VEXDREN-2710 file (C-alpha; in Angstrom, 1 decimal):
% VEXDREN-2710
k/r/px/py/pz
1/GLY/-1.0/-11.4/-82.7
2/PRO/-2.9/-8.3/-83.8
3/ILE/-5.3/-6.4/-81.6
4/TRP/-8.5/-5.1/-83.3
5/PRO/-10.5/-2.4/-81.5
6/VAL/-14.2/-2.2/-82.5
7/ASN/-15.9/1.1/-81.8
8/PRO/-18.4/2.8/-84.1
9/LYS/-17.8/6.2/-82.6
10/ARG/-13.9/6.4/-82.6
11/ALA/-11.4/6.3/-85.4
12/GLU/-8.6/5.0/-83.3
13/LEU/-8.0/3.6/-79.8
14/ALA/-4.6/3.6/-78.1
15/GLY/-2.9/4.2/-81.5
16/ARG/-4.8/1.4/-83.3
17/ALA/-7.4/2.0/-86.0
18/CYS/-10.9/1.1/-84.9
19/PHE/-13.4/-1.1/-86.9
20/ALA/-16.9/0.2/-86.9
21/ARG/-18.6/-3.2/-86.7
22/ILE/-17.7/-6.7/-85.7
23/ALA/-18.6/-7.8/-89.2
24/ASP/-15.8/-5.6/-90.5
25/LEU/-13.0/-7.6/-88.8
26/PRO/-10.6/-9.2/-91.2
27/ALA/-10.9/-12.6/-89.5
28/ALA/-12.5/-14.4/-86.6
29/PRO/-10.7/-13.2/-83.4
30/ASP/-9.2/-15.8/-81.0
31/ALA/-10.4/-13.9/-77.9
32/VAL/-12.5/-10.9/-77.3
33/PHE/-13.1/-8.5/-74.4
34/ILE/-16.7/-7.0/-74.6
35/ALA/-17.3/-3.8/-72.7
36/VAL/-20.7/-2.5/-73.8
37/PRO/-24.1/-2.4/-72.0
38/PRO/-26.0/-5.6/-71.4
39/LEU/-28.3/-5.6/-74.5
40/ALA/-25.4/-4.7/-76.8
41/THR/-23.4/-7.4/-75.1
42/VAL/-25.9/-10.1/-76.1
43/GLN/-25.9/-8.8/-79.7
44/ALA/-22.1/-8.7/-79.8
45/VAL/-21.8/-12.2/-78.5
46/ALA/-24.2/-13.5/-81.2
47/GLU/-22.2/-11.8/-83.9
48/LEU/-18.9/-13.1/-82.6
49/ALA/-20.3/-16.7/-82.3
50/ALA/-21.6/-16.5/-85.9
51/LEU/-18.1/-15.3/-87.0
52/GLY/-16.4/-18.2/-85.3
53/ALA/-14.6/-16.3/-82.6
54/GLY/-12.7/-18.5/-80.1
55/GLY/-14.2/-17.0/-76.9
56/ALA/-15.2/-13.8/-75.1
57/VAL/-15.1/-12.1/-71.8
58/CYS/-18.3/-10.1/-70.9
59/TYR/-17.6/-7.2/-68.6
60/ALA/-21.1/-5.7/-68.2
61/ALA/-23.2/-6.3/-65.2
62/GLY/-27.0/-6.3/-65.1
63/PHE/-27.7/-9.9/-65.9
64/ALA/-28.8/-12.8/-63.5
65/GLU/-27.4/-11.1/-60.4
66/ALA/-29.9/-8.3/-61.0
67/GLY/-33.0/-10.5/-61.2
68/GLY/-36.1/-9.8/-63.3
69/GLN/-35.1/-8.5/-66.7
70/GLY/-31.5/-9.4/-65.9
71/GLN/-32.5/-13.1/-65.8
72/MET/-34.0/-12.9/-69.2
73/LEU/-30.8/-11.3/-70.6
74/HIS/-28.9/-14.1/-69.0
75/GLU/-30.9/-16.7/-71.0
76/GLN/-30.5/-14.7/-74.2
77/LEU/-26.7/-14.4/-73.6
78/LEU/-26.3/-18.2/-73.3
79/ALA/-28.4/-18.7/-76.4
80/ALA/-26.3/-16.1/-78.3
81/ALA/-23.0/-17.7/-77.3
82/GLY/-23.9/-21.2/-78.4
83/GLU/-20.7/-23.2/-78.5
84/MET/-18.4/-20.2/-78.2
85/ALA/-16.6/-20.1/-74.9
86/LEU/-17.8/-17.3/-72.5
87/ILE/-16.4/-15.9/-69.3
88/GLY/-18.7/-13.7/-67.2
89/PRO/-20.8/-11.6/-67.4
90/ASN/-20.2/-9.1/-64.5
91/CYS/-16.5/-9.9/-64.4
92/TYR/-13.1/-8.5/-65.0
93/GLY/-11.8/-11.2/-67.2
94/LEU/-8.5/-13.0/-67.7
95/LEU/-4.8/-12.4/-67.2
96/ASN/-2.4/-14.9/-68.7
97/TYR/1.1/-14.1/-67.4
98/LEU/2.6/-17.2/-69.1
99/ASP/1.9/-16.0/-72.6
100/GLY/1.5/-12.3/-72.0
101/ALA/-2.2/-12.0/-72.8
102/ALA/-4.7/-9.7/-71.0
103/LEU/-8.5/-9.5/-71.5
104/TRP/-8.9/-7.1/-68.6
105/PRO/-10.4/-3.6/-68.1
106/ASP/-8.2/-2.1/-65.5
107/VAL/-4.6/-1.8/-64.2
108/HIS/-3.0/-4.9/-62.8
109/GLY/0.2/-6.2/-61.3
110/GLY/2.3/-9.2/-62.1
111/ASN/5.0/-10.2/-64.5
112/THR/5.5/-12.8/-67.2
113/LEU/7.0/-16.1/-66.1
114/GLU/7.4/-19.7/-67.2
115/ARG/5.6/-21.6/-64.4
116/GLY/3.3/-20.6/-61.6
117/VAL/-0.1/-20.9/-59.9
118/ALA/-3.5/-20.1/-61.3
119/LEU/-6.1/-18.0/-59.3
120/ILE/-9.8/-18.1/-60.0
121/THR/-12.1/-15.6/-58.3
122/GLN/-15.7/-14.7/-58.5
123/SER/-14.9/-11.1/-57.5
124/GLY/-13.3/-8.7/-60.0
125/ASN/-12.0/-6.3/-57.4
126/ILE/-10.5/-9.1/-55.3
127/GLY/-8.9/-10.4/-58.5
128/LEU/-7.4/-7.0/-59.1
129/ASN/-6.1/-6.9/-55.5
130/LEU/-4.5/-10.3/-55.9
131/THR/-2.5/-9.1/-58.9
132/MET/-1.0/-6.4/-56.7
133/GLN/0.2/-8.9/-54.1
134/GLN/3.6/-8.2/-52.7
135/ARG/4.4/-11.8/-51.5
136/SER/6.4/-13.0/-54.5
137/LEU/3.7/-15.5/-55.5
138/PRO/4.5/-16.7/-59.0
139/LEU/1.1/-15.9/-60.6
140/ALA/0.5/-17.6/-64.0
141/TYR/-3.2/-17.0/-64.5
142/LEU/-5.8/-14.7/-62.9
143/ILE/-9.4/-15.4/-63.9
144/SER/-12.4/-13.4/-62.7
145/LEU/-15.6/-15.3/-63.4
146/GLY/-18.4/-13.1/-62.2
147/ASN/-21.7/-14.7/-62.8
148/SER/-20.3/-17.8/-64.6
149/ALA/-23.2/-17.9/-67.0
150/GLN/-21.5/-20.5/-69.1
151/LEU/-18.0/-21.4/-68.0
152/GLY/-17.7/-22.0/-64.3
153/VAL/-15.1/-23.2/-61.8
154/PRO/-15.2/-26.9/-62.9
155/GLU/-14.7/-26.1/-66.6
156/LEU/-11.8/-23.7/-65.8
157/ILE/-10.1/-26.2/-63.5
158/ARG/-10.2/-28.8/-66.2
159/ALA/-8.8/-26.3/-68.7
160/LEU/-6.0/-25.3/-66.4
161/LEU/-5.1/-29.0/-65.8
162/GLN/-4.2/-29.2/-69.5
163/ASP/-1.4/-26.6/-69.0
164/LEU/1.7/-28.3/-67.7
165/ARG/3.1/-25.0/-66.5
166/ILE/0.5/-24.8/-63.7
167/SER/1.9/-25.8/-60.2
168/ALA/-1.2/-25.2/-58.1
169/ILE/-4.7/-23.7/-58.3
170/GLY/-6.3/-21.2/-55.9
171/LEU/-10.0/-20.5/-55.7
172/HIS/-11.9/-17.6/-54.2
173/LEU/-15.5/-18.8/-54.2
174/GLU/-18.8/-17.4/-53.2
175/GLY/-20.7/-20.5/-54.2
176/LEU/-21.0/-23.4/-56.6
177/ARG/-23.9/-24.2/-58.9
178/ASP/-22.8/-27.7/-60.0
179/VAL/-21.4/-29.5/-57.0
180/PRO/-20.9/-32.9/-58.8
181/ALA/-19.1/-31.2/-61.7
182/PHE/-16.8/-29.4/-59.2
183/ALA/-16.1/-32.7/-57.4
184/ALA/-15.2/-34.4/-60.6
185/ALA/-12.8/-31.6/-61.7
186/ALA/-11.2/-31.5/-58.2
187/GLY/-10.8/-35.2/-58.3
188/ALA/-9.0/-34.9/-61.7
189/ALA/-6.7/-32.4/-60.1
190/LEU/-6.0/-34.7/-57.1
191/ALA/-5.2/-37.5/-59.5
192/ARG/-2.8/-35.3/-61.4
193/LYS/-1.3/-34.1/-58.0
194/ILE/-2.1/-30.5/-58.8
195/PRO/-3.1/-29.0/-55.4
196/ILE/-6.2/-26.9/-55.0
197/VAL/-6.7/-24.3/-52.2
198/VAL/-10.0/-22.5/-51.7
199/LEU/-11.1/-19.4/-49.8
200/LYS/-14.8/-19.8/-49.6
201/THR/-16.9/-16.9/-48.3
202/GLY/-20.4/-17.0/-47.0
203/ARG/-19.8/-18.6/-43.6
204/SER/-21.9/-16.0/-41.8
205/ALA/-25.5/-15.1/-42.5
206/ALA/-24.4/-11.6/-43.7
207/GLY/-21.8/-13.1/-45.9
208/ALA/-24.3/-15.5/-47.5
209/ARG/-26.6/-12.6/-48.2
210/ALA/-23.8/-10.5/-49.8
211/THR/-22.9/-13.5/-52.0
212/LEU/-26.4/-13.8/-53.4
213/SER/-26.6/-10.0/-54.1
214/HIS/-23.1/-10.0/-55.7
215/THR/-23.1/-12.7/-58.3
216/GLY/-26.4/-14.5/-57.8
217/SER/-24.5/-17.6/-56.4
218/LEU/-26.1/-19.7/-53.7
219/ALA/-23.9/-19.8/-50.7
220/GLY/-25.2/-23.1/-49.5
221/SER/-24.6/-24.8/-46.2
222/ASP/-21.1/-24.0/-45.1
223/THR/-20.7/-27.3/-43.3
224/LEU/-21.5/-29.1/-46.5
225/TYR/-18.9/-27.1/-48.4
226/ASP/-16.4/-28.3/-45.7
227/ALA/-17.5/-31.9/-46.4
228/LEU/-17.1/-31.4/-50.1
229/PHE/-13.6/-29.9/-49.9
230/GLN/-12.4/-32.6/-47.5
231/ARG/-13.8/-35.3/-49.8
232/CYS/-12.1/-33.8/-52.8
233/GLY/-8.7/-33.1/-51.2
234/VAL/-9.2/-29.4/-51.5
235/ALA/-7.6/-27.4/-48.7
236/ARG/-9.7/-24.6/-47.3
237/VAL/-8.2/-21.3/-45.8
238/ASP/-9.9/-18.3/-44.3
239/THR/-8.0/-15.2/-45.5
240/LEU/-6.4/-13.9/-48.7
241/ALA/-3.0/-13.9/-47.0
242/GLU/-3.4/-17.6/-46.1
243/LEU/-4.5/-18.3/-49.7
244/LEU/-1.4/-16.6/-51.2
245/GLU/1.1/-18.1/-48.7
246/THR/-0.3/-21.6/-49.1
247/LEU/-0.1/-21.4/-52.9
248/LYS/3.4/-20.1/-52.7
249/PHE/4.5/-23.0/-50.5
250/LEU/2.8/-25.5/-52.8
251/HIS/4.4/-24.0/-55.8
252/SER/7.9/-24.5/-54.4
253/VAL/7.6/-27.5/-52.2
254/GLY/4.4/-29.3/-53.1
255/SER/2.1/-31.4/-50.8
256/LEU/3.3/-33.1/-47.6
257/ALA/2.9/-36.7/-46.6
258/GLU/2.0/-35.8/-43.0
259/PRO/1.6/-32.7/-40.7
260/SER/5.0/-32.8/-39.1
261/LEU/7.9/-30.3/-39.1
262/ALA/11.2/-29.3/-37.6
263/SER/11.8/-25.7/-36.7
264/LEU/15.1/-23.8/-36.6
265/SER/15.7/-20.4/-35.1
266/CYS/18.3/-18.5/-33.1
267/SER/15.7/-17.4/-30.6
268/GLY/14.0/-19.2/-27.7
269/GLY/11.0/-16.8/-28.1
270/GLU/10.5/-17.8/-31.7
271/ALA/10.8/-21.5/-30.8
272/SER/8.1/-21.1/-28.2
273/LEU/5.9/-19.1/-30.5
274/ILE/5.9/-21.6/-33.3
275/ALA/5.2/-24.4/-30.9
276/ASP/2.2/-22.6/-29.5
277/LEU/0.9/-21.7/-32.9
278/ALA/1.4/-25.2/-34.4
279/GLU/-0.3/-27.3/-31.7
280/PRO/-4.0/-26.1/-32.3
281/LEU/-3.4/-26.6/-36.0
282/GLY/-2.6/-30.3/-35.5
283/LEU/1.0/-29.9/-36.6
284/GLU/3.6/-32.1/-34.8
285/PHE/7.3/-31.7/-34.0
286/PRO/9.0/-35.2/-34.1
287/ALA/11.5/-35.8/-31.3
288/LEU/15.2/-35.7/-32.1
289/SER/16.9/-39.1/-32.6
290/ALA/20.0/-40.1/-30.7
291/THR/22.1/-39.5/-33.9
292/GLN/20.7/-36.1/-34.3
293/ARG/21.4/-35.2/-30.7
294/THR/25.0/-36.3/-31.1
295/GLU/25.6/-34.4/-34.3
296/LEU/23.9/-31.2/-32.9
297/HIS/25.9/-31.4/-29.7
298/GLU/29.1/-31.5/-31.7
299/GLN/28.2/-28.1/-33.2
300/LEU/26.3/-26.4/-30.3
301/GLY/27.9/-27.8/-27.2
302/ASP/26.4/-27.9/-23.7
303/ARG/25.0/-24.4/-23.7
304/VAL/22.1/-25.2/-26.1
305/THR/19.1/-27.3/-25.1
306/LEU/18.6/-29.8/-27.9
307/ASP/14.9/-30.1/-28.9
308/ASN/12.5/-29.7/-31.7
309/PRO/11.7/-26.8/-32.2
310/LEU/15.4/-26.0/-32.0
311/ASP/16.8/-22.7/-30.6
312/TYR/20.4/-23.0/-31.9
313/HIS/21.3/-19.6/-30.3
314/THR/23.8/-17.3/-31.9
315/TYR/27.0/-19.1/-31.0
316/ILE/27.4/-20.3/-34.6
317/TRP/25.9/-17.2/-36.2
318/GLY/27.9/-16.3/-39.3
319/ASP/29.9/-19.5/-39.3
320/LEU/28.8/-21.2/-42.6
321/ALA/30.5/-24.6/-41.9
322/ARG/29.0/-25.0/-38.4
323/GLN/25.6/-23.7/-39.4
324/THR/25.5/-26.1/-42.3
325/ALA/26.5/-29.0/-40.1
326/CYS/23.8/-28.0/-37.5
327/PHE/21.1/-27.6/-40.0
328/THR/22.0/-30.9/-41.8
329/ALA/21.7/-32.8/-38.5
330/LEU/18.2/-31.4/-37.9
331/LEU/17.1/-32.0/-41.4
332/ARG/18.0/-35.7/-41.1
333/GLY/14.8/-36.3/-39.0
334/SER/11.5/-37.9/-40.0
335/GLN/9.6/-34.6/-40.3
336/ALA/7.8/-33.8/-43.6
337/VAL/9.3/-30.3/-43.8
338/ASN/11.8/-28.0/-42.2
339/VAL/11.2/-24.4/-41.3
340/LEU/13.9/-21.8/-40.6
341/ILE/12.5/-18.7/-38.8
342/MET/14.4/-15.6/-39.9
343/ASP/13.4/-11.9/-40.0
344/TYR/15.6/-9.8/-42.2
345/PRO/17.0/-6.4/-41.3
346/LEU/16.0/-3.1/-42.9
347/PRO/18.4/-1.9/-45.5
348/ALA/19.2/1.1/-43.3
349/CYS/20.4/-1.3/-40.6
350/GLY/23.5/-2.1/-42.6
351/GLU/25.2/-5.3/-43.6
352/ASP/23.1/-8.5/-43.9
353/GLN/25.9/-10.9/-44.6
354/HIS/25.1/-13.2/-41.7
355/TRP/21.5/-13.6/-43.0
356/LEU/22.9/-14.6/-46.4
357/THR/25.2/-17.1/-44.6
358/THR/22.2/-18.6/-42.9
359/GLU/20.4/-18.9/-46.2
360/GLN/23.4/-20.6/-47.7
361/ALA/23.7/-23.0/-44.8
362/LEU/20.0/-24.1/-45.1
363/LEU/20.4/-24.5/-48.9
364/ALA/23.5/-26.7/-48.4
365/ALA/21.7/-28.8/-45.8
366/ARG/18.6/-29.1/-48.0
367/ASN/20.7/-30.2/-51.0
368/ALA/22.7/-32.7/-48.9
369/ILE/19.7/-34.4/-47.4
370/GLY/17.2/-33.9/-50.1
371/ALA/14.7/-32.6/-47.5
372/ARG/12.0/-30.0/-48.0
373/ALA/12.6/-26.6/-46.4
374/ALA/11.2/-23.1/-46.2
375/ILE/12.2/-19.8/-44.6
376/VAL/9.6/-17.8/-42.8
377/SER/9.7/-14.3/-41.3
378/SER/7.7/-14.0/-38.1
379/LEU/6.3/-10.7/-39.4
380/PRO/5.2/-10.5/-43.1
381/GLU/6.9/-7.2/-43.7
382/ASN/10.3/-8.5/-42.5
383/PHE/11.1/-10.4/-45.7
384/PRO/12.6/-8.0/-48.4
385/LEU/11.8/-8.5/-52.1
386/VAL/15.4/-9.2/-53.1
387/ALA/15.6/-12.1/-50.6
388/ARG/12.3/-13.5/-51.6
389/GLU/13.1/-13.6/-55.2
390/ARG/16.6/-15.0/-54.5
391/LEU/15.1/-17.9/-52.5
392/LEU/12.4/-18.7/-55.0
393/THR/15.0/-19.3/-57.7
394/GLN/16.5/-21.9/-55.3
395/GLY/13.2/-23.7/-54.6
396/ILE/12.9/-22.3/-51.1
397/PRO/9.5/-20.7/-50.5
398/PRO/9.9/-17.3/-48.7
399/MET/6.9/-17.5/-46.3
400/GLN/5.7/-14.2/-44.9
401/GLY/4.1/-14.5/-41.4
402/LEU/4.4/-17.3/-39.0
403/HIS/0.7/-18.1/-38.6
404/GLU/0.2/-18.0/-42.4
405/CYS/3.1/-20.3/-42.9
406/LEU/1.7/-22.9/-40.5
407/ILE/-1.7/-22.7/-42.1
408/ALA/0.1/-23.5/-45.4
409/LEU/1.9/-26.5/-43.9
410/ARG/-1.4/-27.9/-42.6
411/ALA/-3.1/-27.4/-46.0
412/ALA/-0.1/-29.1/-47.8
413/ALA/-0.4/-32.0/-45.4
414/ARG/-4.1/-32.4/-45.9
415/ILE/-3.7/-32.4/-49.6
416/GLY/-0.9/-34.9/-49.4
417/GLN/-2.9/-37.2/-47.3
418/ALA/-5.8/-36.9/-49.6
419/GLN/-3.6/-37.9/-52.5
420/GLN/-2.7/-41.1/-50.7
421/ARG/-6.3/-42.1/-50.2
422/PRO/-8.4/-44.2/-52.6
423/ARG/-10.4/-41.9/-54.8
424/GLN/-14.0/-41.4/-53.7
425/PRO/-16.8/-42.4/-56.1
426/ALA/-18.4/-39.8/-58.2
427/LEU/-21.2/-37.7/-56.7
428/PRO/-24.5/-38.4/-58.5
429/VAL/-26.7/-35.8/-60.0
430/LEU/-30.0/-36.4/-58.1
431/PRO/-33.2/-36.0/-60.1
432/VAL/-35.2/-32.9/-59.3
433/LEU/-38.3/-33.9/-57.3
434/ALA/-41.5/-33.2/-59.2
435/GLY/-43.4/-30.2/-58.1
436/GLY/-46.3/-32.4/-56.8
437/ALA/-44.1/-34.9/-55.0
438/PHE/-45.1/-33.5/-51.6
439/ASP/-48.6/-32.3/-52.4
440/GLY/-51.1/-32.7/-49.6
441/PRO/-50.8/-32.5/-45.9
442/ARG/-47.3/-33.3/-44.5
443/ARG/-46.7/-35.2/-41.3
444/MET/-43.9/-36.2/-39.1
445/LEU/-43.4/-39.9/-38.4
446/ASP/-43.3/-41.0/-34.8
447/GLU/-40.4/-43.1/-33.5
448/TRP/-42.2/-46.4/-34.0
449/GLN/-43.2/-45.6/-37.6
450/SER/-39.7/-44.4/-38.4
451/LYS/-38.1/-47.5/-37.1
452/GLN/-40.5/-49.8/-39.0
453/ALA/-39.7/-47.9/-42.2
454/LEU/-36.0/-48.3/-41.5
455/ALA/-36.4/-52.0/-40.8
456/GLY/-38.1/-52.3/-44.1
457/PHE/-34.9/-51.3/-45.8
458/GLY/-32.9/-53.9/-43.9
459/LEU/-31.5/-51.7/-41.0
460/CYS/-31.3/-53.2/-37.6
461/VAL/-33.6/-51.6/-35.0
462/PRO/-34.0/-52.6/-31.3
463/ASP/-36.5/-55.3/-30.4
464/GLY/-39.7/-53.5/-29.3
465/GLN/-43.4/-53.4/-29.3
466/LEU/-46.1/-50.8/-29.0
467/CYS/-48.3/-51.1/-25.9
468/SER/-50.9/-49.2/-24.0
469/THR/-51.1/-48.2/-20.3
470/TYR/-53.0/-51.4/-19.7
471/ASN/-50.7/-54.0/-21.1
472/ALA/-47.3/-52.4/-20.7
473/VAL/-46.2/-54.8/-17.9
474/THR/-47.2/-57.9/-19.9
475/VAL/-45.3/-56.7/-23.0
476/ALA/-42.2/-55.9/-20.8
477/GLU/-42.1/-59.4/-19.4
478/SER/-42.4/-60.9/-22.9
479/LEU/-39.5/-58.8/-24.1
480/GLY/-37.4/-59.5/-21.0
481/TYR/-35.8/-57.0/-18.6
482/PRO/-34.3/-54.5/-18.5
483/VAL/-36.5/-52.4/-20.8
484/VAL/-36.9/-48.8/-21.8
485/LEU/-40.4/-47.2/-22.0
486/LYS/-41.0/-44.2/-24.3
487/ALA/-44.0/-42.0/-25.1
488/VAL/-44.9/-42.3/-28.8
489/SER/-46.2/-39.2/-30.6
490/SER/-45.3/-37.4/-33.8
491/GLN/-45.5/-34.2/-31.7
492/LEU/-42.7/-35.3/-29.4
493/ALA/-39.5/-34.6/-31.4
494/HIS/-37.3/-34.4/-28.3
495/LYS/-38.8/-36.8/-25.7
496/THR/-36.1/-36.4/-23.1
497/GLU/-36.8/-32.7/-22.7
498/VAL/-40.4/-33.4/-21.6
499/GLY/-39.6/-36.5/-19.6
500/GLY/-40.9/-38.9/-22.2
501/VAL/-38.3/-41.6/-21.7
502/ALA/-37.8/-44.1/-18.8
503/LEU/-34.6/-46.0/-18.9
504/ASN/-33.3/-49.2/-17.1
505/LEU/-36.6/-50.6/-15.9
506/HIS/-35.9/-53.9/-14.2
507/SER/-39.2/-55.0/-12.8
508/ALA/-43.0/-54.9/-13.3
509/ALA/-43.2/-52.3/-10.5
510/GLU/-40.7/-50.0/-12.2
511/VAL/-42.6/-50.4/-15.5
512/GLN/-45.9/-49.6/-13.9
513/ALA/-44.5/-46.5/-12.2
514/ALA/-43.1/-45.3/-15.5
515/VAL/-46.4/-45.9/-17.2
516/VAL/-48.1/-43.6/-14.7
517/ARG/-45.5/-40.9/-15.4
518/LEU/-45.6/-41.1/-19.2
519/ALA/-49.4/-41.6/-19.6
520/PRO/-50.2/-37.8/-19.7
521/LEU/-47.8/-37.4/-22.7
522/SER/-49.3/-40.1/-24.9
523/ASP/-51.9/-42.9/-24.9
524/THR/-49.4/-45.0/-27.0
525/LEU/-46.2/-46.2/-25.5
526/LEU/-43.1/-48.0/-26.9
527/LEU/-41.3/-50.7/-25.0
528/GLU/-37.8/-51.9/-26.1
529/ARG/-35.1/-54.0/-24.8
530/MET/-32.5/-51.9/-23.0
531/VAL/-29.1/-52.0/-24.5
532/ASP/-26.7/-52.8/-21.6
533/ASP/-23.4/-53.3/-23.4
534/ALA/-23.2/-50.0/-25.3
535/VAL/-19.8/-48.7/-26.3
536/ALA/-21.0/-45.3/-27.4
537/GLU/-24.2/-43.5/-28.6
538/LEU/-24.2/-42.2/-32.2
539/LEU/-26.5/-39.9/-34.0
540/VAL/-26.9/-41.1/-37.6
541/GLY/-29.1/-39.4/-40.2
542/ILE/-29.6/-38.8/-43.9
543/LEU/-30.5/-35.5/-45.5
544/ARG/-31.2/-34.5/-49.1
545/ASP/-29.7/-31.2/-50.1
546/ALA/-30.7/-29.4/-53.3
547/GLN/-27.0/-28.6/-54.0
548/PHE/-25.0/-31.4/-52.5
549/GLY/-27.4/-34.4/-52.9
550/LEU/-27.6/-37.1/-50.2
551/VAL/-25.6/-36.4/-47.0
552/LEU/-24.8/-38.8/-44.2
553/VAL/-24.7/-37.1/-40.8
554/LEU/-22.7/-38.8/-38.0
555/GLY/-22.3/-37.4/-34.5
556/SER/-22.2/-38.0/-30.8
557/GLY/-25.7/-39.1/-29.7
558/GLY/-27.6/-39.1/-26.4
559/VAL/-29.1/-36.3/-24.4
560/GLN/-26.1/-34.0/-25.0
561/ALA/-26.0/-34.4/-28.8
562/GLU/-27.0/-30.8/-29.5
563/LEU/-24.9/-29.4/-26.6
564/LEU/-21.7/-31.2/-27.9
565/ALA/-22.4/-30.4/-31.6
566/ASP/-19.9/-33.2/-32.4
567/VAL/-21.2/-33.9/-36.0
568/ARG/-19.5/-34.9/-39.2
569/GLN/-21.2/-34.8/-42.6
570/LEU/-20.2/-37.0/-45.5
571/LEU/-21.4/-36.6/-49.0
572/LEU/-22.8/-39.9/-50.5
573/PRO/-21.7/-42.2/-51.9
574/CYS/-18.5/-42.6/-49.9
575/HIS/-16.2/-45.4/-48.8
576/SER/-14.7/-46.1/-45.4
577/ASP/-11.4/-44.3/-46.1
END
């Protein structure tokens, strides 16, 4: 469609005649890129909304991320937009490679295509960098959100799910303002089997501070973000390279039912390397079956050790028929995906026909078995563009970098396993606590008070009774031995550290001795029946987070709870799966 520049100071722009005012436009535009100062941005948005424009990208900074006056401008911008869709402010905008549309202020890479992945980022410059990627990622959309004053990640995920040309969605996040809305949108993607991969910054204290200063986002507790992503079937990665490689794999292959693979290479060193890299990621190499061993032996003979990962040596290098038979035998296994490790030669090194033969053998085996397969170069730079593009047209992802490839496989398996689970219930939007809800002096409940409160909600607590230094023995004998004696005080958060607990008391004499030892810590003591058939000690807690709502905390209990730091957090409500 037509492009209409609006600029009161210029007669033309890039060969197109300029309109002096928005009001002079011949019709309501479908989409607008606004690149004027903040105050003028608010005015332009109001005029466009009144005109009936479809939506706008606001490039200017100086809104909520700046605080003070900027927050007031933020509120004015939202009011001005009304029902008109708004991306930004403080953002680069939108690139649509499917339809050839750009609302973007700078240079960018990428090419038009018919199907691909969508990337959403809260950083304009990272978005720009992502368009320049040299990894042959089929990029369909690049959206820079900035402050997300109106449209945020949840709304854009739902919009992208309406486009059947999208194969996967990648997110670069600094924070989320509406966690329940994100969970609902991610759940819709999971139900549609559209994978989502996220690179979330703000793990470190410095990163969290940078996030707040950049877009005004709240970084939030990183462990709770992990819990959110796991709940929603969103795979988290740590680097831009991992994000791109994972999306590339998902575009061509999709999710995996389990974290298992078979590896092919003509190098023992590469076989050992992939085995070492895969193990800490939880990726498994299924053992070869008797049938596979027989078929492989027919092609490789006695000189090759038959195993998975498989080093097939170079005895059949360049022999299309034997390579195809060898690869077909390996691909018959139970693994979820098959990976061929192959670094390509530089053009100056001469003929690469044997590498092409190996490609053809893998394709033939893949097509014969119907298995999933990828080719990975151990070094990212050792995969030439012509080979990458050739393989993509065949549905083989050209993975660049062995570690990044394995991260992608783990992510694909996590997404695939999440797709098989029952869907989690919706996260509730908790009411905001009134400002005076906690007025007055605050106090910490002691152990006895806490357990009585829990018992009031129907939770089982140990049989016990408060006592004093004078009647402890009488109470112990009424409970029955063995017992545990504890000092009770709201000032004793960690009783074991100060010797405030005496375990496994089997007699009146032992109880009396424990009373003498604990009396200096508190006048009030708690006697409980000692559990003598415990299987394990668990730490169980509930916390209320302003962003994430109610969170169940589960971990290893006992005196080493903090040392082990073996804790899982689950967003509530949740089910046993």
